[in-house]
C-alpha positions in Angstrom: 57.0 23.6 11.3 53.3 23.4 9.6 50.9 26.2 10.4 47.4 25.2 10.6 44.0 27.1 10.7 41.2 25.5 12.1 37.8 26.7 11.1 34.8 25.5 13.5 31.3 26.3 14.4 31.8 27.2 18.1 33.5 25.9 21.2 32.8 22.1 21.8 33.3 20.2 25.0 34.8 17.3 23.0 37.0 19.5 20.7 38.7 21.9 23.3 40.8 19.1 25.2 41.9 17.7 21.8 43.1 21.2 20.8 44.8 21.6 24.2 46.4 18.0 23.4 47.3 19.3 19.8 49.2 22.4 21.2 51.4 20.2 22.9 52.7 19.1 19.4 56.0 20.3 18.6 56.1 20.3 14.8 52.6 22.0 14.6 51.4 25.4 15.1 47.7 26.3 14.7 45.0 28.5 15.5 41.3 28.0 16.0 38.8 30.5 14.3 35.5 30.2 16.0 32.4 31.4 14.0 29.8 31.7 16.9 30.1 32.0 20.8 27.8 29.4 22.0 29.0 27.4 25.1 31.4 29.9 26.6 28.5 31.7 28.1 24.9 30.8 29.1 22.6 30.4 26.1 19.5 28.2 25.6 20.1 24.9 24.0 17.0 24.0 22.1 17.7 20.1 22.4 17.9 20.5 26.3 15.1 23.0 26.5 17.4 25.3 29.1 20.2 27.5 29.2 23.2 26.0 29.5 27.0 26.9 29.7 29.8 24.3 30.0 31.7 23.8 33.2 34.6 22.6 31.8 37.4 25.0 30.2 36.8 25.7 26.6 39.1 28.2 25.4 42.5 27.3 27.5 45.5 26.1 26.5 45.8 26.8 22.9 45.5 29.7 20.2 42.2 31.0 19.1 40.1 33.8 18.0 36.5 34.5 17.3 35.5 35.7 13.8 32.4 38.1 14.3 29.1 36.6 13.5 26.3 39.0 11.6 23.7 36.6 11.6 20.3 38.0 12.7 19.6 34.4 14.2 23.2 32.9 15.0 23.3 29.1 15.5 24.1 26.0 14.0 20.4 25.0 13.2 20.2 26.7 10.0 22.0 27.8 6.8 22.2 31.5 7.6 23.4 31.0 11.4 26.8 31.4 10.6 27.7 34.6 8.6 31.3 35.7 9.3 32.2 38.5 6.5 35.9 38.8 8.0 36.5 35.0 8.0 38.8 35.2 4.9 40.7 38.2 5.9 41.6 37.0 9.5 42.4 33.5 8.2 44.7 35.2 5.5 46.3 37.4 8.1 47.3 34.5 10.0 49.3 32.7 6.9 48.5 29.1 7.5 50.1 26.4 5.2 46.8 24.4 5.3 43.3 25.1 6.6 41.3 22.4 8.3 37.5 22.8 8.0 35.3 21.1 10.7 32.2 21.9 9.1 30.9 23.3 5.7 27.2 23.7 5.2 26.7 27.1 6.3 26.7 30.5 4.5 30.2 31.8 5.7 31.9 28.3 5.0 30.5 27.8 1.5 31.9 31.2 0.8 35.2 30.5 2.1 35.2 26.9 0.3 34.7 28.5 -3.2 36.8 31.7 -2.5 39.9 30.3 -0.7 42.6 29.3 -3.2 45.8 30.1 -1.3 46.5 27.2 0.7 45.0 23.3 0.8 41.8 22.8 2.6 41.3 19.6 4.6 38.1 18.5 6.2 37.2 16.3 9.0 33.6 15.0 9.3 31.4 12.4 10.7 28.6 11.9 8.4 27.3 8.5 7.3 24.9 6.8 5.1 23.9 3.7 7.3 20.2 4.4 6.2 19.6 3.7 2.1 17.6 6.5 0.5 16.9 6.3 -3.0 14.8 9.1 -4.0 15.5 11.8 -6.4 16.0 14.6 -3.9 18.7 12.2 -2.1 20.5 11.8 -5.2 20.7 15.3 -6.2 22.2 16.1 -2.7 24.7 13.3 -2.8 25.9 14.8 -6.3 26.2 18.4 -4.8 28.0 16.7 -2.0 30.4 15.1 -4.4 31.2 18.2 -6.0 31.8 20.0 -2.6 34.5 17.1 -1.5 36.5 17.7 -4.8 37.5 20.9 -3.3 39.2 19.2 -0.2 42.9 18.1 -0.7 42.2 15.7 2.0 39.4 14.4 4.1 39.8 12.8 7.9 37.3 10.2 8.6 36.2 9.3 12.2 35.3 5.7 11.8 34.0 2.9 9.4 30.8 4.5 8.3 32.1 8.0 7.8 34.8 6.3 5.7 32.5 4.6 3.4 30.5 7.9 3.3 33.4 9.6 1.9 34.0 6.9 -0.6 30.4 7.1 -1.8 31.2 10.7 -2.6 34.2 9.9 -4.8 36.9 10.8 -2.3 39.7 8.5 -3.4 41.7 6.5 -1.0 44.8 8.5 -1.2 42.8 11.4 0.1 41.5 9.8 3.3 43.1 9.8 6.6 41.8 8.0 10.0 41.4 10.5 12.5 38.8 8.8 15.0 36.5 10.4 17.2 37.5 10.7 20.6 36.7 12.2 24.1 39.2 13.1 27.0 40.0 9.5 27.9 42.5 10.8 30.9 39.8 12.8 32.3 37.3 9.9 32.6 39.7 7.5 33.4 41.4 9.6 36.2 38.1 10.3 37.6 36.9 6.6 37.7 37.5 5.7 41.3 36.0 9.1 42.8 33.0 8.8 40.3 32.4 5.3 41.5 32.1 6.6 45.1 29.9 9.5 43.9 27.8 7.4 41.8 26.9 5.0 44.9 25.8 8.1 46.8 23.8 9.5 43.9 21.9 6.1 43.6 20.8 6.3 47.0 19.7 9.9 46.5 17.8 8.8 43.5 16.2 5.9 45.4 17.4 3.2 42.9 18.0 0.0 45.1 21.7 -0.4 45.8 21.3 -4.3 44.5 19.7 -3.1 41.0 21.7 -3.0 37.7 21.4 0.3 36.0 20.5 0.7 32.5 21.2 4.3 31.7 20.3 6.7 28.9 22.2 10.0 29.1 21.5 12.8 26.6 18.8 15.0 25.2 15.2 13.7 25.5 14.5 14.1 21.9 12.8 12.1 19.0 16.0 11.2 17.2 17.6 9.6 20.2 14.3 7.4 20.9 14.1 7.4 24.6 10.5 6.0 24.2 11.7 2.9 22.5 14.0 2.1 25.5 11.2 2.7 28.0 8.8 0.5 26.0 11.5 -2.0 25.5 12.2 -2.0 29.3 9.0 -2.6 30.1 8.4 -5.3 27.8 11.7 -7.2 29.0 10.5 -7.1 32.7 13.8 -7.5 34.0 14.5 -8.5 37.9 16.5 -6.2 40.1 17.1 -3.7 37.2 16.3 -0.3 36.9 16.3 2.3 34.4 17.7 5.7 34.7 16.9 8.8 32.0 19.4 11.6 32.6 18.7 14.7 30.7 15.9 16.9 29.5 14.2 17.7 26.1 10.8 17.7 24.5 9.9 14.1 25.4 10.6 14.4 29.0 6.9 14.8 29.8 5.7 12.1 27.8 8.4 9.8 29.2 7.4 10.7 32.7 3.7 10.1 32.0 4.4 6.6 30.6 6.7 5.6 33.4 4.5 7.0 36.3 2.8 3.9 37.3 5.8 1.7 36.8 8.6 1.1 39.4 12.1 1.3 38.8 12.3 4.1 36.2 14.1 7.1 37.2 14.9 10.4 36.1 17.6 12.9 36.4 18.0 16.5 35.0 20.8 17.6 32.6 24.4 17.0 34.0 27.2 19.1 33.1 30.5 18.1 31.8 32.1 18.0 35.4 29.3 15.5 36.4 29.4 13.0 33.5 31.9 10.5 35.1 29.5 10.1 38.0 26.9 9.8 35.5 28.4 6.9 33.6 29.7 5.3 36.8 26.3 4.7 38.2 25.4 2.4 35.1 26.0 -1.1 34.4 24.6 -0.6 30.7 24.7 2.5 28.6 21.8 2.4 25.7 21.8 4.7 22.8 18.8 3.6 20.7 19.0 6.5 18.0 16.9 6.3 14.9 17.6 8.2 11.6 20.8 9.6 9.9 21.6 12.3 12.7 23.5 10.0 15.3 26.6 10.6 13.2 28.9 9.1 16.0 27.6 9.1 19.4 30.5 10.4 21.8 28.4 9.2 24.8 29.5 5.5 23.9 33.2 6.8 24.1 32.5 8.1 27.4 30.8 5.3 29.0 33.5 3.0 27.7 36.1 5.0 29.6 34.3 4.3 32.8 34.4 0.3 31.9 30.6 0.2 30.9 29.0 -2.3 28.4 27.1 -0.5 25.6 24.0 -1.1 23.7 23.1 0.7 20.5 21.2 0.6 17.3 22.4 -0.1 13.8 21.9 3.8 13.0 24.6 4.9 15.5 27.7 6.0 13.7 30.1 4.3 16.2 28.5 1.0 16.1 31.0 -0.8 13.6 33.7 0.6 15.5 33.1 0.6 19.2 30.5 -2.1 19.5 31.9 -5.6 19.2 28.8 -8.0 19.9 29.0 -10.4 22.9 32.6 -8.8 23.6 31.4 -5.3 24.9 27.9 -5.1 24.1 25.3 -5.5 21.5 23.6 -3.6 18.3 20.2 -4.0 17.4 17.9 -2.9 14.7 16.9 0.8 15.1 13.3 1.3 15.8 12.7 -2.4 16.8 11.5 -2.2 20.4 11.3 -6.0 20.4 14.7 -6.4 19.4 15.9 -3.8 21.9 13.9 -5.5 24.7 15.6 -9.0 23.9 19.0 -7.3 23.9 18.4 -5.8 27.2 17.4 -9.5 28.5 20.6 -10.9 27.0 22.7 -8.1 28.3 21.4 -8.0 31.8 20.9 -12.0 32.1 24.5 -12.3 33.4 26.1 -9.6 35.5 29.4 -11.0 35.7 29.5 -11.2 31.9 28.1 -7.5 31.7 31.1 -6.5 34.1 33.6 -8.3 31.5 31.9 -6.5 28.6 32.6 -3.1 30.4 36.2 -4.1 31.0 36.6 -5.0 27.2 35.2 -1.6 26.5 37.7 0.2 28.8 40.2 -1.6 26.6 39.1 -1.0 23.3 38.3 2.7 23.8 42.1 3.1 24.0 42.4 2.9 20.6 40.2 5.9 20.3 42.1 8.6 21.9 43.4 12.0 21.1 46.7 10.8 20.4 45.1 8.7 17.4 43.1 11.7 16.3 46.3 13.7 16.2 48.2 11.2 14.2 45.6 11.2 11.5 45.7 14.9 11.2 49.4 15.1 11.2 49.7 12.3 8.5 47.2 14.3 6.1 49.1 17.4 6.7 52.3 15.7 5.9 50.9 13.9 2.7 52.2 14.7 -1.1 48.7 16.2 -2.0 49.1 18.8 1.1 52.7 19.3 0.7 52.8 19.8 -3.0 50.4 22.5 -2.8 52.2 24.6 -0.2 
């Protein structure tokens, strides 16, 4: 049986269910090493601009330990936010056959990366380079990242954009393993019927006409996600019997509400915790993720919405676009930042309600291939690969 140490920044609502699934594998023993305790107690999330605490279990069903973080400003927003002097001794005491790192661009992780020589190191990331940038600073950064990636015995890629990112940094094909981004498909699917009933009640509570189709934006109301683009495109599209719902909070909320004040059929709902997300997607007919820039490395809201059989509309800067969105099969992809293109996409998507429903059904079928089973399969394949086995 292989013994794996997983190092990651903090408990994350998307990873905890995967770790529980992973714990059920008979031929793998693992322990997660957390470098920060965000998520398990109420703390302020700068993006949502409020204190949050996830309401699903993050530390149940698998083995873990916290590594003390001595940073004066703990967090993942800056390089010195993770400082964990005892990381190497704690991992060494566990005596793993391999180490999986889920991050690297922090003080503690750089130190670990350059000092750890006892067992192979794997890396699972989701960065992409969908946006061309050819300045000197970017070139030097790319060269640095290329050197970092040489330290990894194998890299797990989550999708096509991420695969090309690794290849652009010189990671050979033989060291790449597909381990797709996934959510807890079973939880969303099993709650679909109940969520649909709850969504109809919620629709009434929000004041959305029952006969209206609903365009949903769910997430932080922050610049990179471009909710203002969606608002502008919605007004430009001038759709009949369609409402727009923003679910979430963030720095752009006041501006969004101001722009929407004199327009009917634009609604707002606050941050919804994890237990309410099935209902959140169930209210929608179309999920829109209009993000701009390199920071939307995947967009797991798309996976979640697809589990609830929803059509999806994303910008071409969203990392999952090439994997999860097949134009005119389950949704559409538009040029990021182009509100006219977004408006036209809204008109196309909402022009045929029956087709929109069919797109949602196609989404539900497609997302079955992006599950924890496939994620785990890629991980296990990498651990059993020659480059890992030969270094044991």
